C-alpha positions in Angstrom: 75.4 119.0 130.8 74.4 120.5 134.1 76.2 123.1 136.1 78.1 120.5 138.1 81.8 120.6 138.2 83.3 118.5 135.4 86.5 117.0 134.0 87.6 117.0 130.3 89.0 113.8 129.0 92.8 114.1 128.3 92.3 111.7 125.3 89.3 113.1 123.4 88.4 116.3 125.2 84.9 115.2 126.1 83.3 116.8 129.2 82.6 114.4 131.9 81.0 114.8 135.4 83.5 114.8 138.4 82.2 111.5 139.8 83.0 109.6 136.6 86.0 107.4 136.6 86.0 106.7 132.9 85.2 109.0 129.9 81.7 108.4 128.7 82.8 109.2 125.1 86.0 107.1 124.6 86.3 105.1 127.8 89.7 106.5 128.8 90.3 106.3 132.6 90.2 109.8 134.0 93.1 111.0 136.1 93.2 109.8 139.8 91.3 112.2 141.9 88.9 113.2 139.2 86.1 111.8 141.2 87.0 113.9 144.3 88.7 117.0 143.1 86.8 120.3 142.9 89.0 121.8 140.2 88.3 120.7 136.6 91.0 120.0 134.2 91.5 122.5 131.4 89.5 121.4 128.3 91.7 120.1 125.6 91.0 120.8 121.9 89.2 118.0 120.1 91.2 116.2 117.6 90.0 114.5 114.4 92.0 111.3 114.4 90.7 110.3 110.9 91.7 113.6 109.4 95.2 113.3 110.9 95.5 109.7 109.9 94.5 110.6 106.3 97.4 113.1 105.9 99.8 110.8 107.6 98.9 108.1 105.2 99.1 110.4 102.2 102.6 111.6 103.2 103.6 108.0 103.8 102.4 107.0 100.3 104.3 109.8 98.7 107.6 108.8 100.5 107.0 105.1 99.8 106.5 105.9 96.1 109.7 107.9 95.9 111.7 105.2 97.6 110.2 102.5 95.4 111.1 104.6 92.2 114.7 104.9 93.4 114.9 101.2 94.3 113.4 99.9 91.1 115.5 102.3 89.0 118.6 101.2 90.8 117.8 97.5 90.2 116.6 97.9 86.6 118.7 95.6 84.4 118.1 98.0 81.4 119.9 100.8 83.2 123.2 101.3 81.1 126.6 101.1 82.9 128.7 104.2 83.0 130.9 102.8 80.2 127.9 102.1 77.9 125.8 105.2 78.7 126.6 106.9 75.3 125.9 103.7 73.3 122.3 103.3 74.4 119.8 103.0 71.6 117.2 105.8 71.5 113.7 105.2 72.7 111.1 104.4 70.1 109.1 107.4 71.4 111.9 109.8 70.6 112.6 108.7 67.0 112.2 111.2 64.1 111.7 110.8 60.4 112.9 113.0 57.5 110.6 114.1 54.8 111.9 116.4 52.1 115.0 117.3 54.2 112.8 118.5 57.1 113.0 116.7 60.4 109.5 116.0 61.7 109.2 114.8 65.3 106.4 112.3 66.2 104.1 113.3 69.0 105.9 112.1 72.1 104.4 109.5 74.4 106.3 107.9 77.3 107.7 108.9 80.6 109.4 112.2 79.8 109.6 115.6 81.4 107.5 117.0 78.7 104.7 114.5 79.3 105.1 114.9 83.1 104.5 118.6 82.6 101.3 117.9 80.6 99.8 116.1 83.6 97.3 118.3 85.5 95.6 118.0 88.8 92.0 116.7 88.3 92.9 114.3 85.4 91.6 110.8 85.4 93.9 107.8 85.4 92.9 106.9 81.7 93.8 110.5 80.8 97.2 110.1 82.3 97.7 106.7 80.6 96.8 108.3 77.3 99.5 110.9 77.8 102.2 108.4 79.0 101.2 105.6 76.6 101.2 102.8 79.1 99.6 101.6 82.4 101.2 102.4 85.7 102.2 100.0 88.5 100.0 100.4 91.5 102.3 101.0 94.5 99.6 101.5 97.2 95.9 102.1 97.8 93.7 102.8 100.8 90.2 103.8 101.7 90.1 106.3 104.6 87.2 108.5 105.6 85.3 108.1 102.3 88.4 108.8 100.2 89.9 106.2 97.9 93.6 107.0 97.3 95.8 105.1 94.8 99.5 105.7 94.0 100.9 104.6 90.6 104.5 104.5 89.3 105.8 104.8 85.8 109.4 103.8 84.9 111.4 106.1 82.6 114.8 105.7 81.0 117.6 104.6 83.4 116.8 105.5 86.9 114.2 108.1 86.1 110.5 107.7 86.8 107.3 109.3 88.1 104.6 108.7 90.7 101.1 110.0 90.4 98.5 109.9 93.2 94.8 109.7 92.5 92.0 110.4 95.0 88.5 109.3 94.2 89.5 108.8 90.6 91.2 112.2 90.1 94.9 113.1 90.1 95.9 115.1 93.2 99.6 114.9 93.2 102.7 114.0 91.1 106.4 113.6 91.6 109.3 112.7 89.3 113.0 111.8 89.5 115.5 112.2 86.8 113.1 112.8 83.9 114.6 114.5 80.7 
């Protein structure tokens, strides 16, 4: 731009000549007097709206996933009542068998704290499914700025469960509630 006095757009920070009434970058109307004032407005830092939106969407997905896990767990008909909590049949994934008076535990699959701890950042969805033993329920997905983000939920026993977020096919985040 030439050495003429200029205004910086309050919306996007783009530098405009004094005689302009609208920003040439985003079209925002410049403040009254911009075309006649001799003192330019202080330049505002440029913001990346897609970057901010991405993080806002990511945080929103995590909160939404947590709330869905709590809601679905609270409304799960398989959740035992307080009176029957001790009479619940064990999960088939936690059964053991005896051989020669030695108790051998089967390799555990399912939504457990042990399997949750096995999940590592960078795993694919199919690797997570192999550990947990079942498909997850898709809670949300979006495509923003070249990033494909999907959040899945797995229901555990009672009100327990976990959510896992994948970005471009790889796990980036996990959360759990009430896993044993």
